[in-house]
Structures are given as C-alpha cells and as structure tokens.
Steps between C-alpha positions, in 0.01 A plus 500: 500500500266374231418123484470339159191291455586128466446332180173306493546125510286448205726710282686318224872445522539741191307778689711441812818530291384816335420649853828406655761529214551777243323391187455154676857426397834432645682660198477509139157312475309825464183345355150637463313424821285229335811293397685514829580144589583371856710193471411205718726226387726384234622163359744439222423755230150594626361731766144541641346813652269529790201484266618165373603616161795310350775685305798357301787702666737680265646721764621216749561743787678728253726203416575395857301185466710342222452133614123567518266580788517296814772252362498214741878458534529860588204516751636193676855649528358830639267336755773274625730799559221695664468238773851569588443870534378760244784765536806560709623825334840323499696274279340140506581172343270534210627851424848368485401214260316755279796738490723212398255394221497862367885496495490181295233623250571880448822599344550826697399358838822492698305623808136516573267691734122442555226747515123475472420616150634577164448878579726470788755298305543766224506786751783322699698438180496870430585600864780246500631652177484846659698388783760301312577777260428814710309652194147644515337433165326220343400422138196309408301454181177667398194298550659251725350398845749419776259488807315736720777720623560830323783404266300192409216698366663821389510502112248233478220729377695709258282641232559743215682735466792390715850634551744202567697442720272732719278286721122568501400451865134428415364217723824485724365717775865633537586819322874449589519225225538788234850563645622146578360286241600482131278331236618340178306341217504116514656316200691824391847412593690799336269752677524314831877464492532881427282575817700269709834638381385870557392426866747220589670696781172518694313186386479219755302256303309405192191293565326321226229227436702284258169417350345844527128480578415269208779597256801290431851663486633595157801290398807633681300742722552330837862409401574858416346622821728259688807637321431866560398454850817295579723767315373772725469312833128524506310211677275321252180378668265240325151512640417132467179513704321399174768294315651324796459123474234557239709517176766254629612360836763786525245760362579768227875476591506148378253558221667798350853420598573821684602522862415810697661626836177460691159351440169525677258199527137448604172373343563155370767422761240449766261292301221738606628561855641859576874516455780710375877467465788700370839352401825606327872541505646431856700826504188710423272299723742554787333850528247344719747320727416605851861514595521807284252692707470795515707538198636642253368290219232331717125451418268401766306192390268297721154341446260367775346244276785456238625151486229361725502116495141468351585706191837339471354153518254595231772638285722189544205292386431731215861481378487120528201505258650762264840319479353176382635399151292649222298749715622806329476342159136441577441850616652655190306263272180586673573866457574461133178319446298766691657782307435320169139436585444873598672598161266256312186613685570869430579438139169309472323800638705730276611707804842656447720407813839390618531217735795581737682265750746221554497185719161444675403865453294685231341846446249633258621827331216645254713654230611408157856619555782307690528581871869504617529785736288744732419738205360213290298373789357845576385506126280183549110530543482464877141604500415201299730290712313609820169413346611156397645438844163589657329271245728210586413540875132502418558175306671302778868600453673634811779752414640831573256758328785743436587269208855417615658150500297173464670234713486127438588239761600139515130425567370648178402263219376521143139542652581829667667632179183410303284659765696822481478520126118425503452782750716726287289437191184588696655809658612636158186430295257791472 
C-alpha cells in the first residue's frame, strides 16, 4: 500500500485545496488555479478568503444565505437548539413547528416531510409520484437543474441538435434516463401539452422550476401546465428550491398563483443551514406513510439528518425574518434596481446583453436578442460570459464562474450594487 506524502505545513490553503479536491472545488467553481479562493468567513453580504481578500458576495451560498451571512438571529436560534442535542433522527418539537409554518405559508403543503437538501427533496417528490401513480416516466424541461440525482441532471446539458422529447443523458451518469425521462421545451405550452398527452398513461410526474433557471414563465404557461397535468392525472411538481420563500412567503405558488400537487424546498429555508423539505397534497404524500409498508403504492422515505432541531431552529428564525412586513417588497425592489444598473452599465459600454431575472435574482446574458427559453440561452455568447465572470472574481466579486444566477440578500445595500457595476466596467474594458 502506497502512502501519500503529507501536505507541507507552509503550503497555502489554495495549494492544499488543489491537492485535496478536484480542481480545488466542491462543484461548479472550476476556476483557474491562481483564482481558487478558500473562504474563511462571511458577514452580511461579504466574504473573506484565507489570504485576507474581501469579496462582495453575489452567490450567497447559491442563494441559501438569503438573510445574509452569519445573521445574528439565526445563529442564536441554531446555537440554542444545538445545546439541547444536534440531531435525533426523529420528529422533534422544532420540526413540528416548522412543518406547521410550511402548512401555513405554502398553498400545496397539506403534509410535509423533511430531508437534508434540495436534491433529496426533488428526488423524493418524484419517487412519491411514482408510488402514488404506479407509472414509470417523468417529464422535465431542458436546461433545468433539479439536484444531484440522475433525473435532476438529465437534460440539463442539452446541446444542438436535439430530438425532444428524447432525453440526452449527458452529465447524468445514468444511461437509463434515456428510457424513463422525457424532456420538453420550457415556455412552449403547446408542444409540452402534446408530449404530456401522448405519454399520459405512463407519465407519473411533470417537474418544473416555475422560474426556470433565470427565465420567467410566459403568460399562461404554468396555468396551462396545471390544467393538462390535472386532466391526465399526472402529478405536477414545483421545484421551489430556488423560489421558495424568496419571491413571496408562499414561494412561486403564491407569486404566480398556481398550486402544484407537490413541491420541493431547500436553500433559503435554512438561512444558510442545510435543510430540505417536500410537501404536498395529503393523499399523494400518504405514499410515504409507514403504515403502507411494504406496499403497494409505498415509497420509502427516511433521512438521518432531515428535520434535525438545529436546522429547523435556523429555518424558523429565517421565516420570522422573511415574513416581516415589507421584506419581499424590499427584495423585489433591490433586484429591480440591480438589474437596471446592470442594464445601464452595459449600455454605457455598448455591450449587447440581456439582463434576466426576477425578485432578488439576476443573470447576464450576452446577446442582442431576447432570451426566453433554452434555445435562445444556448445562442448567447457564453465564452464572453465566462471571461467576464473571471474578471469579476479578479476584481473582488465572489460568484459562480459558470455565469448563472447572481443572488442578492437582505444584507445587500446600494454600496454592493455599485461595487459590482464598477467591477463589471473594469472586467469589460479592453
């Protein structure tokens, strides 16, 4: 057996990260070695790395830290809960309180079950749909991301040419998705409805990000999706891992006025702490009722850390903050100001671009044409987008270098918006 040499103590944290983690990354942050940051701490809208560099954070833990980093009310609540025991792998008082809050806030949430992440939440929604309907196939939308399980990734990397509803398994690590996953074009209701109708007898669920990546639904799209799935007895699943509690206290369901059968939650629910939950109609959620074991119509669902009291306490404190009067008005206004400043900055530099987003979310898309679906997104200049993201990181902006969502938080101020736009000017100038 070979013994790997230990890392010299004088090595930098960047060097140690590159030696221990593929690309020095835990996923998506595939940066050139000289740019790899190792984060030491965060406060509000800022983070600092182990070399003492300060960044204005526009990823905010990929949207999980919606209240801001190290928000005192959340930290105090989590610490208090931890002194009573960090985990019991069983229902506890704080989990019951949180489930009741979700029932009050989320239109579809007649029953709730906790898991440890958004990935698990979307995966369980689909497994529950399979069990409840007895059908094997799932429909998802091209370009969407629903977590790290095979169906969550399948169809995300669709390129050209493509043959919808055939699923491209690239990146899924599961060739079987070609047989069991159908893919439809987001914001194209007529084509989507035709696919659902043609495969209705074997289709268990349609899963959709109501706000798809950074694209808003076309007028009537979600309503039409609700109608056609109801007509054919197909379970409609909203992936609210991003939109949940961010667009409105009741998430996309409240914001767009469409109620799905099941919904998945994560990210902002925990205020930065790891958490996941799925919820929905009582008759469908009954598929995980242990009294049904071993079946038929039963789906095994259990989580060692799901619903742990520390994360639930953090979530309760987070919801207290997010449900204060005026909070979402503020988040939406902040997002509008940010997107307008980005628009003005790019116009000033004569750079053709579209600014996508809604609520406290934005994305830069370098193209002169509107971006409304996956096809139009693939037509953007993503090479320029990547170069700009790296330039922003070099100039003190922390973000996902893949050029996806820019997340704002309750802690962001006009100063951070100015800082981003100043860095954008430097990154775009020759």
